[in-house]
Each structure stands twice: as C-alpha cells, then as structure tokens.
C-alpha atoms as one frame of an Amber mdcrd trajectory, in Angstrom:
protein
   0.000   0.000   0.000   1.645   3.256  -1.140   1.077   6.528   0.707   2.491
   9.994   0.298   3.623  12.229   3.171   2.602  15.697   2.014   2.562  17.705
   5.270   4.118  17.586   8.722   2.594  19.724  11.475   5.574  21.907  12.483
   4.353  22.627  16.020   3.600  19.005  16.914   6.849  17.702  15.411   8.809
  20.466  17.154   7.257  19.596  20.552   8.250  15.945  20.173  11.716  16.925
  18.992  12.154  19.334  21.915  11.253  16.565  24.368  13.767  14.207  22.739
  16.500  16.853  22.739  15.747  17.637  26.404  16.239  13.968  27.284  19.441
  13.905  25.244  20.595  16.996  27.149  19.948  15.184  30.419  22.130  12.322
  29.203  25.125  14.511  28.305  24.895  16.851  31.302  26.872  14.533  33.646
  29.770  14.458  31.171  29.929  18.259  31.047  29.695  18.387  34.837  32.521
  15.874  35.144  34.704  17.977  32.839  33.939  21.023  35.024  34.830  19.172
  38.236  38.154  17.761  37.028  39.351  20.920  35.263  41.873  23.021  37.182
  40.361  26.052  38.929  36.909  25.241  37.515  37.799  26.307  34.005  35.523
  25.315  31.158  31.759  25.131  31.496  30.041  27.044  34.288  27.581  25.217
  36.564  24.764  27.472  35.339  25.409  26.519  31.732  25.626  22.865  32.662
  22.249  22.995  34.441  20.688  24.911  31.553  22.072  22.580  28.897  18.970
  20.346  28.592  16.789  23.439  28.177  19.180  24.905  25.613  19.145  21.625
  23.661  15.332  21.544  23.802  15.014  25.125  22.562  17.400  24.618  19.667
  15.755  21.287  18.778  12.318  22.919  18.807  13.378  25.838  16.610  15.255
  23.817  14.002  12.592  21.109  13.793   9.852  23.699  13.263  11.978  25.368
  10.580  12.765  22.024   8.939   9.083  21.038   8.871   8.115  24.363   7.318
  10.746  23.913   4.610   9.632  20.311   4.028   5.995  21.387   3.698   6.933
  24.022   1.119   9.029  21.574  -0.880   6.422  18.801  -0.598   3.807  21.150
  -2.023   6.097  21.823  -4.966   7.602  18.345  -5.483   4.874  16.058  -4.171
   6.211  14.775  -0.851   7.838  11.519   0.185   6.300   8.216  -0.869   6.226
   5.410   1.665   5.045   1.819   1.404   2.999   0.440   4.275   1.901  -3.115
   4.831  -0.600  -4.516   7.254   0.319  -7.670   9.127  -2.002  -9.709  11.299
  -1.675  -9.122  15.015   0.375 -11.735  16.826
C-alpha cells in the first residue's frame, strides 16, 4: 500500500523533537559536569550553563525542527512529498 507524506505539522513535530532533545541533554549533562569538576580552577563550562544545557538543547531542537518542517511542507507542495510503502500484518 503506497502513501504519500505531504505535510508535517511543524508545532507538533517540534514539541516531540524538543522533548527528545531535552532527554538527550539530560544524558550529556553529567559528562559536562565531570569535565567542570576535574578541570583546574573550575575552568571550562560554568555550573549554570551545565544545568541549563537540557533546556538549551530543547530550545534549539524545537526551533530547528519547526523550521525544517516548514521547509519540508513548502518543498512537498512543490515536489509532491515523500512516498512510503505500508503493509498490514495480522496481530500476533
């Protein structure tokens, strides 16, 4: 069964992307904190930046995903979108 993806809701996709980037920020935050702790005289990343990192990641992920979806929607209108094949399988 062939379908065509012709539009992505930028706001909804950006919210999901922001949540994923926030979680990714939570995963990398301990590594940045560790580099702050072991650096001489606390050089490198400040604690405030380290704590704000997940929020910074989420904001950037939201903005770029919304922009990317808007560009995709414009191009899909012009070029026809992405075709995908879907199959239905019986439930196990």
